[in-house]
TORGUVEX-510071 format. One record per atom (N, C-alpha, C, O, CB): z, y, x; residue in three letters. Coordinates in pm, whole numbers, padded with zeros to 5 digits, always signed. Glycine has a CB too. Layout:
! TORGUVEX-510071
ZYXALA...
//
This chain:
! TORGUVEX-510071
+07175+27458+06011UNK+07225+27476+06158UNK+07369+27438+06161UNK+07442+27454+06063UNK+07207+27629+06214UNK+07408+27389+06273UNK+07561+27361+06291UNK+07590+27475+06414UNK+07510+27493+06506UNK+07599+27177+06341UNK+07696+27535+06402UNK+07759+27632+06505UNK+07874+27586+06536UNK+07959+27575+06448UNK+07778+27769+06464UNK+07900+27550+06668UNK+08007+27481+06727UNK+08078+27603+06810UNK+08012+27667+06891UNK+07955+27350+06821UNK+08218+27631+06785UNK+08273+27718+06875UNK+08358+27643+06978UNK+08441+27563+06934UNK+08350+27821+06803UNK+08346+27662+07126UNK+08422+27584+07213UNK+08513+27692+07302UNK+08458+27770+07379UNK+08321+27488+07304UNK+08638+27690+07286UNK+08722+27801+07353UNK+08817+27713+07446UNK+08816+27590+07459UNK+08813+27903+07236UNK+08902+27809+07509UNK+09005+27741+07607UNK+09024+27849+07710UNK+08949+27946+07705UNK+08952+27593+07680UNK+09115+27840+07801UNK+09148+27911+07898UNK+09057+27917+08019UNK+08973+27829+08039UNK+09262+27874+07926UNK+09073+28021+08102UNK+08964+28037+08215UNK+08993+27911+08308UNK+09105+27873+08340UNK+08978+28191+08305UNK+08872+27853+08346UNK+08900+27728+08440UNK+08930+27611+08360UNK+08960+27508+08421UNK+09022+27750+08539UNK+08927+27610+08235UNK+08982+27479+08164UNK+08880+27360+08148UNK+08912+27247+08111UNK+09033+27516+08016UNK+08769+27395+08176UNK+08656+27292+08177UNK+08561+27308+08065UNK+08498+27209+08027UNK+08709+27150+08171UNK+08545+27431+08003UNK+08467+27447+07894UNK+08332+27415+07924UNK+08268+27340+07851UNK+08478+27573+07844UNK+08278+27474+08039UNK+08147+27477+08071UNK+08114+27312+08099UNK+08013+27260+08052UNK+08121+27584+08201UNK+08196+27249+08169UNK+08173+27110+08202UNK+08154+27039+08071UNK+08053+26970+08059UNK+08290+27049+08286UNK+08242+27048+07971UNK+08225+26972+07849UNK+08105+27002+07783UNK+08033+26911+07742UNK+08331+26993+07759UNK+08070+27137+07766UNK+07941+27175+07707UNK+07846+27113+07767UNK+07762+27061+07694UNK+07911+27308+07710UNK+07830+27101+07910UNK+07732+27024+07967UNK+07707+26884+07944UNK+07595+26834+07936UNK+07747+27035+08081UNK+07834+26813+07931UNK+07825+26682+07905UNK+07786+26644+07763UNK+07731+26537+07737UNK+07943+26627+07941UNK+07819+26739+07668UNK+07779+26726+07534UNK+07630+26750+07510UNK+07566+26667+07446UNK+07859+26815+07454UNK+07568+26864+07560UNK+07451+26907+07538UNK+07342+26863+07625UNK+07228+26889+07586UNK+07458+27028+07536UNK+07355+26803+07732UNK+07250+26778+07833UNK+07154+26651+07788UNK+07046+26626+07842UNK+07324+26749+07978UNK+07209+26581+07686UNK+07128+26458+07648UNK+07039+26497+07560UNK+06953+26415+07529UNK+07201+26345+07593UNK+07038+26624+07498UNK+06947+26676+07376UNK+06852+26758+07436UNK+06891+26826+07531UNK+07024+26761+07259UNK+06735+26767+07400UNK+06646+26866+07403UNK+06684+27012+07391UNK+06767+27042+07305UNK+06566+26839+07315UNK+06630+27108+07471UNK+06678+27244+07442UNK+06636+27297+07295UNK+06700+27385+07239UNK+06619+27342+07553UNK+06529+27239+07240UNK+06490+27287+07110UNK+06594+27234+07010UNK+06592+27285+06898UNK+06344+27241+07075UNK+06685+27137+07036UNK+06764+27080+06950UNK+06909+27164+06952UNK+06971+27193+06849UNK+06771+26929+06988UNK+06946+27193+07071UNK+07074+27240+07114UNK+07067+27381+07191UNK+06990+27391+07287UNK+07136+27131+07205UNK+07135+27477+07156UNK+07122+27603+07224UNK+07270+27632+07249UNK+07358+27604+07168UNK+07042+27719+07140UNK+07291+27694+07377UNK+07426+27718+07427UNK+07428+27867+07454UNK+07344+27922+07526UNK+07462+27630+07556UNK+07519+27925+07399UNK+07548+28073+07413UNK+07677+28097+07474UNK+07777+28046+07423UNK+07545+28143+07280UNK+07688+28179+07590UNK+07812+28210+07652UNK+07866+28322+07601UNK+07791+28413+07567UNK+07804+28224+07785UNK+08001+28335+07588UNK+08074+28464+07538UNK+08047+28561+07664UNK+08037+28681+07640UNK+08254+28439+07504UNK+08033+28516+07800UNK+08018+28602+07910UNK+07909+28700+07903UNK+07906+28813+07952UNK+08003+28527+08022UNK+07815+28636+07831UNK+07681+28736+07809UNK+07698+28865+07728UNK+07620+28959+07734UNK+07564+28658+07729UNK+07815+28861+07646UNK+07850+28959+07560UNK+07964+29056+07610UNK+08019+29134+07532UNK+07886+28894+07437UNK+07995+29049+07733UNK+08090+29164+07785UNK+08015+29285+07748UNK+07892+29287+07753UNK+08124+29161+07952UNK+08090+29391+07710UNK+08056+29527+07679UNK+07971+29597+07792UNK+08000+29586+07911UNK+08186+29605+07653UNK+07874+29664+07748UNK+07796+29739+07836UNK+07883+29870+07898UNK+07925+29964+07831UNK+07665+29783+07756UNK+07897+29849+08035UNK+07985+29945+08099UNK+07909+30048+08207UNK+07960+30097+08308UNK+08099+29860+08173UNK+07781+30066+08161UNK+07700+30146+08270UNK+07749+30289+08289UNK+07724+30354+08390UNK+07546+30153+08232UNK+07830+30340+08172UNK+07868+30464+08201UNK+08002+30483+08284UNK+08054+30594+08296UNK+07875+30528+08080UNK+08055+30368+08342UNK+08156+30369+08428UNK+08111+30347+08574UNK+08003+30292+08595UNK+08250+30272+08385UNK+08190+30389+08676UNK+08161+30366+08816UNK+08192+30226+08844UNK+08258+30161+08763UNK+08239+30458+08909UNK+08147+30173+08955UNK+08193+30032+09000UNK+08321+30021+09003UNK+08374+29927+08944UNK+08150+29990+09127UNK+08403+30123+09078UNK+08534+30132+09091UNK+08612+30096+08969UNK+08702+30013+08962UNK+08562+30254+09133UNK+08561+30178+08866UNK+08638+30183+08730UNK+08603+30059+08653UNK+08679+30017+08566UNK+08599+30316+08639UNK+08492+29998+08682UNK+08455+29873+08617UNK+08545+29754+08651UNK+08585+29672+08569UNK+08315+29839+08654UNK+08577+29754+08796UNK+08655+29659+08859UNK+08799+29638+08790UNK+08857+29530+08775UNK+08667+29702+09003UNK+08842+29762+08753UNK+08960+29753+08675UNK+08997+29734+08535UNK+09105+29753+08480UNK+09006+29839+08695UNK+08855+29683+08475UNK+08874+29646+08335UNK+08931+29526+08321UNK+08917+29433+08400UNK+08758+29645+08262UNK+09012+29526+08200UNK+09083+29389+08176UNK+08967+29289+08100UNK+08942+29298+07980UNK+09232+29413+08070UNK+08915+29212+08174UNK+08790+29133+08110UNK+08846+29018+08032UNK+08768+28942+07975UNK+08682+29073+08226UNK+08967+29002+08027UNK+09045+28866+07969UNK+09119+28939+07827UNK+09206+28875+07769UNK+09185+28788+08104UNK+09083+29060+07782UNK+09130+29111+07647UNK+09018+29102+07569UNK+08905+29116+07616UNK+09186+29254+07644UNK+09043+29075+07432UNK+08939+29077+07320UNK+08850+29198+07318UNK+08737+29194+07270UNK+09006+29069+07185UNK+08902+29303+07368UNK+08835+29443+07369UNK+08719+29455+07458UNK+08630+29536+07433UNK+08933+29550+07411UNK+08715+29378+07563UNK+08629+29365+07650UNK+08484+29308+07611UNK+08381+29323+07675UNK+08691+29293+07738UNK+08502+29235+07482UNK+08393+29168+07437UNK+08312+29234+07314UNK+08374+29273+07215UNK+08440+29038+07405UNK+08178+29244+07322UNK+08104+29316+07206UNK+08090+29196+07110UNK+07995+29118+07116UNK+07948+29389+07250UNK+08186+29188+07026UNK+08210+29084+06938UNK+08102+29127+06819UNK+08038+29040+06760UNK+08376+29074+06894UNK+08089+29254+06792UNK+07984+29300+06679UNK+07841+29255+06706UNK+07766+29220+06615UNK+07979+29461+06665UNK+07805+29258+06840UNK+07675+29205+06879UNK+07656+29065+06866UNK+07552+29018+06820UNK+07648+29238+07007UNK+07767+28986+06913UNK+07773+28846+06902UNK+07762+28801+06770UNK+07677+28716+06743UNK+07886+28795+06958UNK+07847+28852+06672UNK+07836+28849+06525UNK+07691+28840+06471UNK+07633+28745+06418UNK+07902+28975+06468UNK+07647+28975+06501UNK+07509+28998+06462UNK+07389+28889+06503UNK+07299+28856+06426UNK+07475+29130+06520UNK+07405+28844+06624UNK+07334+28740+06686UNK+07335+28598+06614UNK+07236+28533+06581UNK+07387+28728+06820UNK+07461+28564+06597UNK+07487+28449+06527UNK+07431+28434+06392UNK+07376+28333+06349UNK+07617+28435+06521UNK+07454+28555+06324UNK+07395+28561+06199UNK+07242+28552+06189UNK+07187+28489+06098UNK+07438+28677+06141UNK+07178+28616+06283UNK+07041+28619+06296UNK+06993+28478+06322UNK+06899+28434+06256UNK+07000+28713+06402UNK+07057+28401+06419UNK+07025+28278+06446UNK+07024+28182+06315UNK+06931+28107+06286UNK+07117+28235+06549UNK+07128+28195+06252UNK+07151+28115+06128UNK+07034+28140+06031UNK+06982+28048+05967UNK+07292+28153+06059UNK+06995+28267+06024UNK+06880+28291+05939UNK+06748+28237+05984UNK+06656+28222+05903UNK+06865+28431+05921UNK+06734+28205+06118UNK+06621+28131+06167UNK+06550+28224+06278UNK+06454+28186+06345UNK+06520+28091+06041UNK+06603+28339+06287UNK+06536+28459+06389UNK+06590+28425+06523UNK+06701+28377+06545UNK+06583+28630+06349UNK+06490+28459+06621UNK+06517+28463+06751UNK+06613+28607+06783UNK+06619+28704+06707UNK+06370+28455+06829UNK+06673+28596+06896UNK+06763+28703+06943UNK+06734+28720+07089UNK+06683+28632+07159UNK+06918+28670+06918UNK+06771+28846+07131UNK+06759+28879+07283UNK+06905+28881+07325UNK+06978+28973+07290UNK+06680+29031+07318UNK+06946+28788+07395UNK+07069+28765+07438UNK+07083+28852+07568UNK+06996+28851+07654UNK+07091+28615+07458UNK+07189+28924+07576UNK+07225+29004+07726UNK+07229+28895+07828UNK+07238+28774+07809UNK+07385+29090+07732UNK+07220+28959+07936UNK+07235+28906+08065UNK+07333+28981+08157UNK+07306+29091+08206UNK+07107+28900+08125UNK+07450+28912+08178UNK+07567+28975+08251UNK+07564+28945+08407UNK+07522+28838+08452UNK+07706+28920+08188UNK+07613+29052+08485UNK+07614+29018+08620UNK+07780+29036+08657UNK+07847+29134+08625UNK+07501+29119+08709UNK+07826+28927+08728UNK+07967+28927+08756UNK+07985+28999+08900UNK+08093+29035+08947UNK+08026+28771+08753UNK+07874+29013+08953UNK+07890+29087+09094UNK+07900+29236+09049UNK+07992+29302+09096UNK+07752+29061+09207UNK+07817+29291+08964UNK+07834+29447+08929UNK+07919+29458+08818UNK+07935+29572+08775UNK+07700+29523+08894UNK+07983+29357+08758UNK+08079+29379+08637UNK+08015+29463+08522UNK+08071+29553+08458UNK+08213+29457+08686UNK+07896+29422+08508UNK+07823+29509+08405UNK+07698+29403+08353UNK+07663+29307+08421UNK+07759+29668+08483UNK+07645+29433+08237UNK+07523+29389+08192UNK+07412+29440+08277UNK+07413+29553+08326UNK+07505+29427+08055UNK+07306+29343+08295UNK+07194+29399+08366UNK+07099+29452+08244UNK+07131+29442+08125UNK+07120+29282+08469UNK+06982+29507+08288UNK+06894+29555+08202UNK+06790+29449+08130UNK+06698+29478+08053UNK+06827+29654+08276UNK+06830+29317+08176UNK+06728+29213+08135UNK+06794+29155+08007UNK+06911+29182+07980UNK+06698+29095+08254UNK+06720+29078+07933UNK+06783+29001+07814UNK+06691+28876+07819UNK+06580+28867+07870UNK+06781+29087+07658UNK+06766+28778+07750UNK+06694+28633+07735UNK+06667+28619+07593UNK+06753+28635+07507UNK+06787+28502+07785UNK+06531+28585+07568UNK+06491+28553+07430UNK+06549+28394+07383UNK+06503+28287+07422UNK+06319+28563+07426UNK+06647+28412+07302UNK+06702+28280+07242UNK+06647+28236+07107UNK+06640+28314+07012UNK+06852+28290+07225UNK+06612+28126+07102UNK+06547+28072+06962UNK+06650+28005+06891UNK+06737+27941+06951UNK+06421+27967+06980UNK+06646+28016+06749UNK+06741+27930+06677UNK+06710+27766+06688UNK+06597+27725+06712UNK+06736+27977+06523UNK+06804+27691+06670UNK+06792+27542+06683UNK+06898+27489+06591UNK+06979+27558+06530UNK+06811+27487+06836UNK+06886+27347+06590UNK+06979+27278+06492UNK+07116+27295+06521UNK+07207+27301+06438UNK+06956+27136+06484UNK+07128+27304+06662UNK+07281+27322+06697UNK+07321+27439+06776UNK+07253+27456+06878UNK+07330+27207+06775UNK+07412+27519+06754UNK+07433+27632+06844UNK+07563+27623+06911UNK+07661+27639+06838UNK+07424+27762+06772UNK+07582+27600+07029UNK+07717+27582+07084UNK+07747+27723+07155UNK+07677+27773+07243UNK+07724+27448+07192UNK+07874+27784+07098UNK+07912+27908+07178UNK+08031+27889+07244UNK+08122+27848+07173UNK+07926+28031+07098UNK+08056+27907+07365UNK+08158+27887+07436UNK+08230+28006+07526UNK+08161+28074+07601UNK+08118+27788+07507UNK+08353+28023+07516UNK+08404+28155+07575UNK+08567+28122+07554UNK+08616+28039+07477UNK+08340+28309+07485UNK+08632+28207+07640UNK+08774+28206+07646UNK+08826+28288+07505UNK+08931+28249+07453UNK+08824+28278+07794UNK+08766+28379+07457UNK+08820+28452+07355UNK+08749+28441+07224UNK+08778+28518+07133UNK+08827+28583+07395UNK+08656+28349+07209UNK+08579+28337+07088UNK+08646+28293+06951UNK+08585+28297+06844UNK+08478+28245+07117UNK+08775+28250+06964UNK+08856+28220+06849UNK+08948+28319+06805UNK+09011+28301+06701UNK+08926+28108+06872UNK+08963+28438+06885UNK+09061+28522+06871UNK+09032+28622+06735UNK+09126+28672+06675UNK+09074+28595+07007UNK+08893+28644+06695UNK+08873+28731+06567UNK+08838+28654+06457UNK+08740+28580+06470UNK+08768+28834+06581UNK+08899+28657+06351UNK+08876+28590+06214UNK+08722+28597+06195UNK+08664+28490+06171UNK+08958+28669+06086UNK+08649+28712+06204UNK+08515+28705+06158UNK+08409+28634+06247UNK+08294+28611+06209UNK+08474+28837+06136UNK+08459+28602+06364UNK+08370+28498+06449UNK+08394+28381+06430UNK+08304+28297+06428UNK+08377+28504+06584UNK+08539+28347+06410UNK+08577+28207+06374UNK+08511+28144+06250UNK+08468+28029+06245UNK+08723+28203+06354UNK+08509+28235+06149UNK+08449+28182+06022UNK+08304+28156+06031UNK+08256+28089+05940UNK+08470+28277+05908UNK+08222+28200+06130UNK+08095+28163+06147UNK+08081+28021+06236UNK+07972+27977+06270UNK+08026+28283+06210UNK+08189+27968+06263UNK+08181+27836+06329UNK+08208+27725+06220UNK+08299+27731+06138UNK+08288+27825+06451UNK+08121+27629+06229UNK+08131+27517+06142UNK+08247+27426+06217UNK+08332+27376+06143UNK+07981+27440+06123UNK+08253+27407+06327UNK+08341+27337+06411UNK+08402+27417+06510UNK+08328+27483+06582UNK+08279+27234+06472UNK+08537+27425+06527UNK+08597+27483+06628UNK+08670+27401+06720UNK+08758+27327+06675UNK+08672+27571+06582UNK+08642+27405+06864UNK+08705+27322+06956UNK+08793+27401+07061UNK+08761+27513+07100UNK+08601+27241+07022UNK+08914+27330+07109UNK+08992+27409+07203UNK+09006+27294+07326UNK+09055+27182+07314UNK+09149+27469+07131UNK+08957+27346+07432UNK+08976+27285+07550UNK+09117+27310+07628UNK+09141+27418+07681UNK+08866+27325+07628UNK+09195+27215+07630UNK+09324+27231+07672UNK+09341+27185+07820UNK+09293+27075+07850UNK+09414+27158+07580UNK+09406+27261+07916UNK+09422+27232+08055UNK+09539+27300+08116UNK+09582+27412+08089UNK+09303+27267+08128UNK+09585+27210+08208UNK+09716+27266+08273UNK+09705+27378+08345UNK+09597+27389+08403UNK+09777+27179+08360UNK+09796+27483+08364UNK+09768+27623+08409UNK+09755+27598+08565UNK+09683+27683+08618UNK+09894+27738+08365UNK+09801+27513+08641UNK+09790+27495+08787UNK+09655+27457+08809UNK+09597+27499+08909UNK+09887+27390+08846UNK+09595+27379+08724UNK+09476+27312+08743UNK+09360+27428+08715UNK+09262+27442+08788UNK+09469+27179+08642UNK+09383+27497+08614UNK+09292+27611+08599UNK+09281+27713+08706UNK+09176+27763+08744UNK+09326+27679+08487UNK+09403+27738+08751UNK+09405+27840+08860UNK+09320+27787+08968UNK+09235+27861+09018UNK+09550+27872+08914UNK+09336+27656+09010UNK+09268+27616+09127UNK+09110+27618+09093UNK+09028+27655+09176UNK+09321+27471+09174UNK+09074+27573+08957UNK+08930+27598+08946UNK+08885+27709+08926UNK+08763+27723+08935UNK+08876+27538+08862UNK+08965+27820+08894UNK+08943+27953+08895UNK+08909+28017+09030UNK+08809+28085+09051UNK+09053+28012+08842UNK+08999+27987+09114UNK+08990+28027+09266UNK+08863+27977+09327UNK+08790+28054+09389UNK+09114+27967+09352UNK+08830+27839+09310UNK+08696+27793+09371UNK+08584+27853+09304UNK+08487+27875+09377UNK+08678+27642+09366UNK+08572+27885+09178UNK+08461+27939+09130UNK+08423+28086+09158UNK+08307+28121+09182UNK+08468+27919+09005UNK+08540+28178+09153UNK+08526+28299+09177UNK+08496+28354+09325UNK+08446+28462+09356UNK+08631+28347+09125UNK+08544+28246+09414UNK+08515+28293+09559UNK+08388+28235+09595UNK+08307+28300+09662UNK+08625+28250+09665UNK+08363+28103+09552UNK+08226+28046+09582UNK+08103+28103+09526UNK+08000+28124+09592UNK+08224+27916+09543UNK+08121+28131+09387UNK+08002+28161+09302UNK+08006+28320+09258UNK+07902+28376+09221UNK+08004+28061+09167UNK+08105+28375+09264UNK+08115+28518+09222UNK+08148+28603+09337UNK+08169+28720+09307UNK+08220+28538+09112UNK+08159+28569+09478UNK+08191+28659+09584UNK+08313+28722+09586UNK+08325+28824+09654UNK+08106+28750+09591UNK+08416+28672+09514UNK+08530+28742+09505UNK+08634+28709+09635UNK+08633+28605+09700UNK+08589+28709+09366UNK+08719+28818+09653UNK+08804+28776+09749UNK+08934+28711+09692UNK+08969+28737+09577UNK+08832+28889+09833UNK+09013+28618+09781UNK+09109+28536+09726UNK+09227+28626+09676UNK+09287+28594+09574UNK+09151+28431+09827UNK+09256+28722+09738UNK+09361+28817+09708UNK+09324+28883+09564UNK+09406+28894+09473UNK+09373+28930+09830UNK+09214+28919+09557UNK+09167+28976+09428UNK+09163+28891+09296UNK+09179+28935+09182UNK+09034+29021+09450UNK+09137+28748+09339UNK+09148+28656+09232UNK+09296+28621+09201UNK+09335+28614+09084UNK+09069+28532+09266UNK+09374+28600+09302UNK+09519+28590+09270UNK+09588+28697+09193UNK+09659+28682+09094UNK+09588+28579+09387UNK+09555+28812+09258UNK+09606+28945+09176UNK+09575+28946+09026UNK+09659+28959+08937UNK+09536+29080+09236UNK+09442+28932+09010UNK+09397+28922+08873UNK+09452+28815+08786UNK+09475+28829+08666UNK+09263+28906+08874UNK+09470+28716+08851UNK+09541+28587+08760UNK+09678+28635+08730UNK+09716+28624+08613UNK+09555+28428+08847UNK+09756+28685+08817UNK+09880+28701+08789UNK+09929+28837+08704UNK+10033+28858+08642UNK+09940+28690+08914UNK+09826+28911+08722UNK+09855+29048+08637UNK+09778+29061+08515UNK+09819+29137+08427UNK+09822+29178+08718UNK+09646+28981+08497UNK+09587+28987+08373UNK+09564+28859+08320UNK+09609+28839+08207UNK+09472+29058+08376UNK+09492+28752+08385UNK+09450+28641+08321UNK+09561+28559+08271UNK+09547+28505+08161UNK+09368+28568+08402UNK+09686+28542+08349UNK+09806+28470+08285UNK+09858+28541+08152UNK+09860+28481+08044UNK+09928+28466+08392UNK+09898+28668+08166UNK+09947+28741+08049UNK+09848+28721+07920UNK+09886+28688+07808UNK+09959+28898+08090UNK+09739+28741+07952UNK+09639+28745+07837UNK+09597+28618+07782UNK+09551+28610+07668UNK+09518+28811+07877UNK+09615+28510+07865UNK+09606+28383+07822UNK+09737+28340+07717UNK+09718+28281+07611UNK+09596+28295+07953UNK+09838+28370+07754UNK+09952+28360+07679UNK+09957+28442+07537UNK+10008+28401+07433UNK+10060+28402+07769UNK+09891+28565+07557UNK+09891+28640+07426UNK+09785+28633+07344UNK+09792+28654+07223UNK+09907+28767+07442UNK+09675+28601+07409UNK+09544+28578+07317UNK+09502+28445+07294UNK+09496+28401+07179UNK+09425+28641+07372UNK+09469+28372+07402UNK+09407+28257+07423UNK+09470+28139+07367UNK+09421+28082+07270UNK+09389+28244+07549UNK+09588+28094+07430UNK+09663+27996+07399UNK+09705+27972+07244UNK+09710+27862+07190UNK+09769+28013+07477UNK+09734+28102+07181UNK+09749+28100+07036UNK+09661+28044+06944UNK+09692+27996+06836UNK+09760+28211+06998UNK+09516+28056+07008UNK+09398+28024+06917UNK+09391+27869+06925UNK+09306+27815+06853UNK+09251+28099+06967UNK+09455+27804+06990UNK+09451+27635+06968UNK+09505+27597+06823UNK+09482+27487+06771UNK+09558+27549+07087UNK+09571+27687+06768UNK+09609+27658+06632UNK+09502+27666+06537UNK+09524+27628+06423UNK+09711+27742+06589UNK+09374+27717+06573UNK+09271+27738+06484UNK+09167+27610+06488UNK+09081+27586+06404UNK+09203+27874+06521UNK+09195+27537+06602UNK+09083+27455+06650UNK+09083+27327+06557UNK+09193+27285+06521UNK+09099+27417+06810UNK+08982+27269+06521UNK+08974+27135+06449UNK+08983+27025+06537UNK+09023+26915+06498UNK+08850+27118+06373UNK+08939+27051+06682UNK+08945+26954+06776UNK+08995+27005+06900UNK+08959+27115+06942UNK+08822+26894+06793UNK+09095+26915+06975UNK+09173+26966+07080UNK+09137+26870+07197UNK+09188+26758+07198UNK+09329+26972+07042UNK+09060+26903+07286UNK+09030+26808+07403UNK+09103+26834+07545UNK+09059+26926+07614UNK+08877+26815+07429UNK+09206+26764+07590UNK+09259+26789+07728UNK+09165+26746+07822UNK+09095+26645+07812UNK+09390+26723+07756UNK+09169+26835+07924UNK+09065+26814+08032UNK+09124+26789+08176UNK+09052+26789+08276UNK+08973+26940+08039UNK+09257+26767+08180UNK+09311+26740+08321UNK+09242+26630+08395UNK+09244+26619+08517UNK+09458+26704+08316UNK+09179+26548+08311UNK+09109+26446+08374UNK+08968+26438+08309UNK+08957+26517+08215UNK+09188+26314+08365UNK+08870+26374+08330UNK+08744+26350+08245UNK+08776+26282+08118UNK+08820+26167+08112UNK+08638+26263+08320UNK+08750+26365+08009UNK+08783+26308+07870UNK+08664+26254+07817UNK+08591+26332+07755UNK+08840+26410+07770UNK+08630+26137+07830UNK+08523+26077+07774UNK+08534+26050+07629UNK+08433+26052+07558UNK+08499+25964+07841UNK+08653+26024+07582UNK+08670+26021+07437UNK+08614+26132+07370UNK+08524+26121+07287UNK+08805+26013+07401UNK+08681+26270+07415UNK+08655+26380+07356UNK+08524+26425+07348UNK+08487+26483+07246UNK+08722+26461+07403UNK+08435+26405+07457UNK+08293+26432+07470UNK+08243+26333+07367UNK+08184+26381+07270UNK+08232+26412+07623UNK+08257+26203+07372UNK+08188+26121+07283UNK+08204+26152+07123UNK+08123+26114+07039UNK+08234+25985+07315UNK+08325+26230+07094UNK+08350+26256+06947UNK+08255+26377+06922UNK+08192+26376+06816UNK+08516+26292+06910UNK+08238+26475+07003UNK+08155+26573+06997UNK+08005+26534+06999UNK+07935+26591+06915UNK+08190+26655+07097UNK+07950+26454+07076UNK+07807+26399+07074UNK+07794+26316+06940UNK+07690+26318+06875UNK+07774+26302+07210UNK+07906+26241+06902UNK+07881+26187+06760UNK+07844+26282+06660UNK+07752+26265+06580UNK+07997+26120+06707UNK+07925+26395+06666UNK+07895+26494+06565UNK+07743+26540+06575UNK+07662+26533+06483UNK+07993+26617+06583UNK+07723+26580+06685UNK+07580+26632+06716UNK+07480+26527+06676UNK+07382+26561+06610UNK+07559+26667+06873UNK+07502+26376+06718UNK+07409+26281+06672UNK+07374+26285+06521UNK+07261+26285+06473UNK+07459+26152+06707UNK+07502+26288+06450UNK+07487+26314+06297UNK+07381+26423+06243UNK+07288+26411+06164UNK+07625+26358+06246UNK+07428+26529+06311UNK+07352+26650+06262UNK+07201+26631+06324UNK+07112+26685+06258UNK+07429+26800+06316UNK+07170+26576+06417UNK+07032+26565+06461UNK+06958+26436+06443UNK+06854+26418+06507UNK+07029+26594+06595UNK+07004+26342+06358UNK+06961+26212+06315UNK+06827+26265+06232UNK+06753+26184+06175UNK+07084+26121+06221UNK
//
């Protein structure tokens, strides 16, 4: 099994790159796991309290569960992946059964921050993108897909996303084996990742 970690700032284009890399392979060959599924369960908090959580800090992620699940997948066992609701800022009561496959792609802004998670990745990728471009993408996504108010998005970006990116996410570029800039469609970077998968799946 090959486990690839794909990190980068919010709105950097991680999901787009993952889609471009993985879409040409059967689901039985490539499995994609999102860090977002592993936000900690906050059912003990009120909605008002959950809204105030710093979701861009490593403490917001249940890394222990993610590590456990990656180890189980490498052993050839299936896992029950959590389902997260961005509307409720909390996990739902549902899970998704995820089967092991030849290639596991894990994507998320914080997945390279912890050494014990990094060591589980055979290849570490960082998606690099201009901060203004990331903000524009984040605005469009949060307003259109997650029902956020523009003032809420801008406030969160200024007070949380930007400082957390500088403190925790940008430094993880140093751990990457491959860095892909995505201010434009980076076909070369995508081809490199596809060639790695082709060798594994040949």
